[in-house]
N, C-alpha and C positions, 0 to 999 in steps of 0.2 A: 326175726331172721327167717329166711326161706327154709323150707324143709329139704335139706340136702340129702337126707336118707331117701325120701320119695323120689327126688331127682335121679339118684343113682339107680333106683329100681326101674324107673321109666327108661333110662339109658341102657339098662342091663349091663352095667359096669360098676364094680366096687373099687373105689380109689383107696390105695394104700396111704396116700397123703391127700386127705380131703381138702386141705388148704388150696391145692391146685384147682380143684373144682370151684371153690369159693371165689378164687381170683378170676377164673374163666367166666364167672357169672357176674363180675363186678364192673359196672359201667363207669366210665370216667367221671361222670357227674357225682356218683356216690363217693368215689375215691377222693375227689377234690374236697368234699364236705367232711369226710371222716378220717382222712389220713394226712399225716404231716408230709408225706412224700407225694401227695396228690395223685396225678395220673400214673405215676410209676407203679402204684399199687392197683391199677385197673387191669382190664384184660387186653389192652392195646398191644403189648409186646407178645402176648400169647397168640393174638390174632395174626400177627406177622409170621410167627413160626408155624401156626396151623395152616396157613395158606400154602406154605411150601410142602408140608407133610401131606396135605390133601392132594395137591397137584402131583406129587410123586406116586402116591398110592393109585390114583386114577390113571395116570400115564402108564405105569407099569402094568396094571390090569389090562388096559386096552392094547398095549404092545404085545402082551402074551396071548391074548384071546382073540385078537382081530388081525391076524397076519396078512390078510389081503388088503388092508388099508395102507395107502401111501401116507407120507409124512403130513402133507397138507390136509388130507382127510382126517387123520388122527387129531390134528390140531382143532379142526372145526368140530369134530365129535366131542372132544374134551371140553371145548368152550360151551357146547350145548348142555353139558352136564354140570360142569363147575361154573355156575353162574349165580348171581344174587337171588334170582327167583327160586332156583332149586334149593339153595341154602335156607331161604326163608320158609319154604315148604317143610324142610326137615325140622327147623326150629319149631314151627307150629305143631308138627306131629308129636314132638316131645315136650310141648308146653314150656319151652325154655323161658319165655317171657314171664311166666309166673314165678320163676326162681331167681331172676336177675335182681341185683341190687342197684337201685337208681337214686339219684339225688332228688330233692324236692321239686326242683324246676322241671326235671326230665319226667317225673311222674305226672306232673300237671299237663305236660304236652304229649302224653301217651307214648313214652319211650318204649314200653313193653309191646307196642304194636307196630313200631317202625320197622320197615322191611330191612333197611341197611343195618340197623342195630342188631336185629335177630340173626341176620345172615353172618355178621361178624362174630357173633357169639358162638355159632356152630364151629367156626374155625378155631376159636379160643378153646373150646371144649376138646377138640381134636388134639390140639397142642398139649393140653393138660394130660390127656391119656398117654400121649407119646412120652412126655416127661415122667409120668408115673410108672410106666412099665415097658417102654421101648417101642421100636418101630413095628415089630410084628403084631403087638397088641393093638397099636394104632391102625394098622392095615386091616385087621379083623374087625375092629370097631367101625371103621369107615364103610367097608364093604358089606359087613353083616349087620351089625347093630343099627347103623344109620340107614341101611337099605340101598347103598349106592350100587352094589352088584346088581340088584334087581332093576334099578333105574337104567344102568348101562345096558344090560342085556335086553331090556324091553325096548329101549330106544334103538339099539343096534340092529334089531331085526327089521326096522323100517328105515334106518339111516341110509341115505343115498350115497353109496360108494361102490366102486367096482375096480378090480385089478385088471384093467383091460390089457395091459402088457402081458400078463401071465396067460390070460384067456386067448390072446392072439398067438402066443407061442404054442399053446395046447391045441389050437385050431388045426395045426399041421402036425402030422406024425411022420415027417419025412426029413432025414438028415440033409437032403439036398436043398432044403429051404433055408434061406438066409433072411433075417430080419434086422434092419439097421435103423438107428435113430440119429437125427441131427437137429441141432437148435438153429433155426433159420432167421430168427429175429427177436428183438427185445424192444419194448416200448413202455410208456407210462412214466410217472414220476418215480424218483428213487424210493420213496416211502410206500409206493403201491405199484410195483412194476407188473408187467405181464410178458410172457414169453411165447414164441411161436416155434413149433417143432414139426418135423416131417418124419414119417415112418415109410420105409421102402421095403417091400417084400419081393424076393426073387427066388426062382428055382433053377438051379444049374446055370446061373447067370442070366436067365431070361426073366424079364419083368413080369410080376404077377399083379401087384397093385401098389398104390401109395396113397397117403392121405396126410393132411395137415391139421394141426390142432393148436389151441391156445390154452394158457393157464397162468395162474399166479406164481408158479415156480417152474423150473425146467422139467421136473418130474411130472407135475400136473399137466404141462403141455404135451409131454410124451404120452401120458395116459389118455388124453383127449384124442390125440392123433391115432393111437392104437384102437380106441373105441370106434372112431370113424372108419378105420380100415376094416374092422370086424363087421360093421354095418354094411359096408360095400361088398365084402365077401359073402355075407349071408344073403344079401339081395341078389347077387349074381349066381349063387349056388356053387361058387368056386372053392370047393373043399379040396382037401388033399387028394391028389390023383397020382 
């Protein structure tokens, strides 16, 4: 049997119910060979739960710590973090493949080195921690023990996002300035639409500038339009006057 004591030391988490960790590390192939209930005793159901726990932890952290990101940008940022490649890197860092239980056939085909298998195992372990001691422990485990806080903040410093609408609002410090947005068009298929938006800036009813933008959502289109208006204003030197 794998050394679950060593596994807990590497994960820096001690389970009250070690059977949860054992199940999290049990591949379907092993369960089918050694259990009357087959895959029901594998980590598949834990993987399902862990995926949701991981998503909520990451989404909450990004929502609280990156207030300048629009919805679409947050989704792209989360997808860049919560992906199979990242989960595989985490599994490898904690040597999870060494502790997993595999059936004979899976061992022969190198199951402990398969990217998808190890990525799924990380989600199973997260679910096991959640069931063992609750969401707050799981949150700390994901962000701290597994290093996702570091990964997020490291990627966030270079992630391409801007809150152009707020920046445009801050460009002027004049209550006489009005900024309005309108959605002017929609295109693309239903599963992958794009929107067109226009921003109009005026001062005391007089036109200052306008710009059009596109994006995969109405908010993204408005952000794009605001960014283009900012570029025009900066190029012309038309600051608040």
